[in-house]
N, C-alpha and C positions, 0 to 999 in steps of 0.2 A: 133971526126965522122965528114969527109968532107962532104961540100955541095953537090956532087952525089949522096951519099949513102943515104943522108935526100930524094933527092929527088926520089930516086928510091924508097923508103919505103912509103912514100906518094902516089906515083902514084899507088901502089898496093894494099894500101887502098882503094884508090879510086875505084879502079876496083871491089873489093870485095864487096862494098856496092852497088855500079851499077848492080851487077848480083842479089844482093840480091833484088831488088826495082823490076828488070825484072822478075823474077821467082814468087813474090808477084803480079806482073798486070797481068801475065799471068794464073794464077788461078783464078784472080776474071775474065779476059773474059771468061775462060772455064765455072767457075759459070755461067755464066750471058748467055752464048750458051746452057748449061745442066740443063734445070730446074729439080728438085728432081720429085719422080714417087708421083701421086696425088693420094688422098685416094679412088677413085673411081677406078684405076688400083690394088690399093690392093685389095680391095673388090672383085674384078672378078677374081683374083689370088684364091680365098677362094674357096673349092670345094660347089657345088650348090645341095641342095635339093629342091624336091618339097614338098610343104604344103599349108592345107587348114585348114581354120577359123573354127574351131567348139566350138561350146557353148552346156551349160550343161542346161538342162530345166527339169521340174517337171515328175515326171513318178510314176506311181505306180506298184512297183512288186508285184508279187503274188508267192503262195508257190503252188506248183501243188504235191497232192495225187491223191492216188489209191485207190477208195473205194467201197463200196456198200449202196445200195438204201434201204431202210427196208418202209414197213406200218408206219405210226404214230402210230395205235395200231393196236394189232393183238392179239384174245384171241380165245381161243378153248370152246366154252359154251357146257359143261356137265349136262347130267340129275340130279339132286338133289332128285330125288324123281324116286320109281321104279314104273312100270305099262306100259301100251300097249300106244303106239302112236297112236291116234284116229284121227289126224288133224294134217297137215303141213302149215303153213300161209306164209313159204317163203322157196324161193327154190333158187338153183345155180344163182349166177349173179344178183338177187335182192337186191334194195338199199332199207336199212331198216331204222326207224327212233329209237331213242333212247327211251327203255321203249315198244315197239312193240311188240306184242307178236307173236314167231316165234313157236309155236307148243304146242298142249294139249294133255296132258298125261291121262290116265283113273282113275278115282277117286277111284273105288274099296271100295264102303263105307268108304270112309275118311271123306265125310261129314255128315256121322252118326255118326262117332266120335266128330266130333266136336260138334253136337246137345248135345251127353250126355253129352258133358262137359258142356255145356252149361245150360243145366239142372241141374247138380252135383251144381256148381256155382250158380245159384239162390238159390238153396237148402241150401246150407253151409251159404251164406250172411243173408236169413231167420233166420237159425236157430242162426246165431250169434247175430242179432239184439234181437231175443226173449231172449237168455242167458243173454245180458246185460242189459236186463232187470229187469228180474229177479236177477241178481246181485245186483242192485240199493237198493232191497229190501232183503238182504242177502238169496237168495233162493238158489243159484247154490256157487257153489267155481270157485278160479280165474282160477285153473287147468283147469276147461273145457271150462273156456274162452278161455284159451291159445290153448289148442288142437281145437277149432273150427277156430281160425284163422290160425295157422298151414295149417289146412287140407285147407281153403278157398285160402291161398297162394298156395297149391300145385296145386289146381283145376286150377286157374288163369296160373299158368307157362304150366299147361300140354293143357288147351286151345289154349293158345298162339302157341304152338308147333303143337297142330294139324290143328291152320288155317295157320302155315307156310308152313304147308306140302300140303293144298290145293294153296297156291301161287307157291310151285314149281310143280304144275303140268300144269302151263303155263310159260315155261320159256321167258324171255323178254331180250332183246337186250340192254346190257349195254352202248351201245354209237351209232349214227348216223354210217353205213358204208354197207360195201358189203359182201353177201355172198360167201364166196370165197370156200368152203367146205360144204358137206351136208354128215353124216355118216348114216342117218337111212331113213326109208321109212315109210308112214304110214301104222300099223298093227305090227311092230316089238317091240317085248319088251326089254326094257331096264332099268338097274339098277343103281343103285345110281353111278355116276361115268362116265356111259358111254357117249362117244362124241357124240354129234347131228349136232353142226355147228362150222366152224371158220368162225369168221368174221372178217374185216379187215377193217381200215379206210385209203383211198389211196387218197382225196381232200388234205391233206397233208402227207409227209411223211419226214422222216430222212434219212440223209445221215452218215454214220459212215464210220472211216478210222484212221490211224495211222500216228501221226506226229513225226519225228524223234528228239531224244532228241536236237540236236543241234539246230533245227528249233524252239522248243517250246515256247520258249520267244518271238516270234514273233507274236503269236496266240493267241488272248483274245477274250471274249464273245464280239456279236454284231456286229463284220466284217463280209460284205457279202462274199457271194460265189458265185462262177459260175460255173455248174454242168453239164457236159456234158456225156449222155448214151453212151453206145455201139453201140445203133443205130444212133445216132447223135441227138437225143431230147437234146435239154438244157432246163434248168429250175435255176430259183435261189433261193438262201437260205441264209442262216444268221447261223455262230456259236452260238449256244446254251450251250454247255460245252466243258469242257476243263479237262482229267483229272490232278488230283493233283500229281500222281505218275505215275512213268513207268514200263509196265509192263516187269517184272524180266527177260521173256526169250527174247524179241526184243529189251528192252530197247526203247521202243517208247509210245506216250502218245496217248490215245486214245481221237479222239473228234467226238463231234454229231451235224449235222446242220440241222437245221429246213427248211424243203424247202415247197413253198407252188406249188400246182398240180389242180388247180381249172379245168382245163380240164379231169381232172383223168386219165392220161397218162398213159400203162400199164409198168411201168418200175421199179414197187416195186420190188425186189427179184434180180435182174441184178446188175451189177458193171457198176462203173460209172467214171469218171475224174473229181476232186475237184479243183477247183482253188481258193485258200482263198486269197483275196486282202487284201495288208499289206500297213502300212502307205508311204504316197506320200515323195517320196526324190529327191534331185537334181541329174539327172543322165546325161550320155553323150550316144550317138548312133554312136557306128564306125564299120566298119567290121570286122570280126573276124581277117583278113587277115594282121589286124595291130597291133595285139597285140603281145607280146614276152614274154619271161621269161626272169627275172633278175636273179642275181647270186645265190639268193637265192631259187630260184626256182617258184616265185611268179608271176603271170601275170603282165602286164603291157605295156605302149604306150610309143615311144617315140616322142618327139615334141622339137620344137625352144622355148627358151626363151626369155625374153626383148633383151638379148643381144647376139641375132643369137649365140646361143650356146646351142648343143645338150644336151639334158635331158632323165632322164627315170623315170616317175613314176610308183609307185605301184599303182592296182585299184583291187576293189574287184569286181565279177563278180554278177550280179543281175539276168540275164536270158542271153543265146547266142542260136542262131540258124542259120541256114546257110546264112539269109539274115543278121546278125548284133548281135549285143551285148549290153548289156545296162550295163555300169562302175558307179562306183561311188571311188570317192578317186580324183580325177582330180579337176583343178582349174577351176572356171567358164567357162574360155574363153582359150582356146589353141590353136597354130598352130601345126596341128598334122603335121608332116611328114609321107607322104604317097608315097613317091619314093625316092631311095636314102639312106634308113635308113641303108643299110646293108654295106656303102661304108665310112659312118665315125663313130666317136668313141665318145663315153660319154665325156662333156666336151667340142670336139672340136667349133671351133667357123667354120661358113659354112654361106653360101650365101643361103637366103631361097627364095625363085621362087614359086609363087600363081599358083596354078593350073588351075587356070582362065585363067591367063596370058599366061600360056603354049598354053592351046586350044586355045587360041586369036590368 
C-alpha cells in the first residue's frame, strides 16, 4: 500500500471521529437548553375533580315504625251479683282511686242470709264442743263428731259465699283511672255479668307496633323511644317487650313500649309514629346527590385516596331524607368528589381541587 493511500484512509478515519464528537456535543447543548417536563406540569395535565374533606362522627340511628297508642290498663267492670242499681258513685270522666266504690246494688234480703248462716255456724260450733266433751266420757260416737265437723265446714263456706255476695253489691275500682264509659243508670236492674263501667289508666300508656324481621335484632328492651301522635303531640317511652316469635301472617315481631303521660293527654286509641333509638355508630352525613350505584347495584360514594386515585366505597344507609343521608362503611376521613366524578373512571389518577379553594 502506498503512502498516498494510507494518508487517505487516515484522513477519512479522522473525519468520521470528528463527526461523532460534533453530534454528541450538539445533543448535549440541546439537552442543556431544553429541560425535561417538571412534575408540576405532569400534575396539571391530570383531570381535575372538586373534593371536600368529610369526617365521620357519632350518630344515633333510629328504627321508624307505625304503631298504635293504648291505655296502660283498661278493664270492663261488670256486675258480679244481680240487683237494682241504688246509687252511682262515679260518672263519665271521673278520676277514681284504687278500691273506690263505684256503685251500690240492692241487698234484696242478702244480709238476712248472712245472719242465718252466722247463727247456724254458732250453733254447730256449740254442738261440736258439747259432742267432744261427751266423747271424752264415751257418751257419743265418733261418727256423730265427724258429722258435726262436716256440717260446720259447710256452714263456714256458705257464710263466706253470702258475705262475698254482699261485697259484690258495691263494685270497686281495681286500679286508679278514669271512667271512660258508663253502661247503667240508677234504678237499672242488672244481672251477673252486666257491664257497668269501662275504666282506663292514661297517666301511663303503651304503644304497640310491629318490627320487620330484618330489623328485630336491633331492638332490645330498655331502648328509648320517641313517639309522635298524628296531631303532633310528642311523648317519650321505653321498649318493655319484644316478641320472641314472628306473626306467621306478617313475618313481623310485636313490640310494646311503656309511655309516660303525666299530663293525661288524650292520645290513647290513636295512631302514632314510633322512633326506636338504636346504638350509636360512626357515620358520615352527605348529600344524596353524591350517592351512586356500584356494579353490584349497591349504593356507595366516589372519593380520592392518598395516591390521588379515584376509588368507590360501598356504604350502608342508616337514614336518608331530602337534606342528606347518614352512611356507614366509609373511612373515618375521606376526600369526597363533589364535582367531576362522572368524567373520571375508577383507579384513574386525578388532580383533586378543594371546593373551598375554588370558591376563594
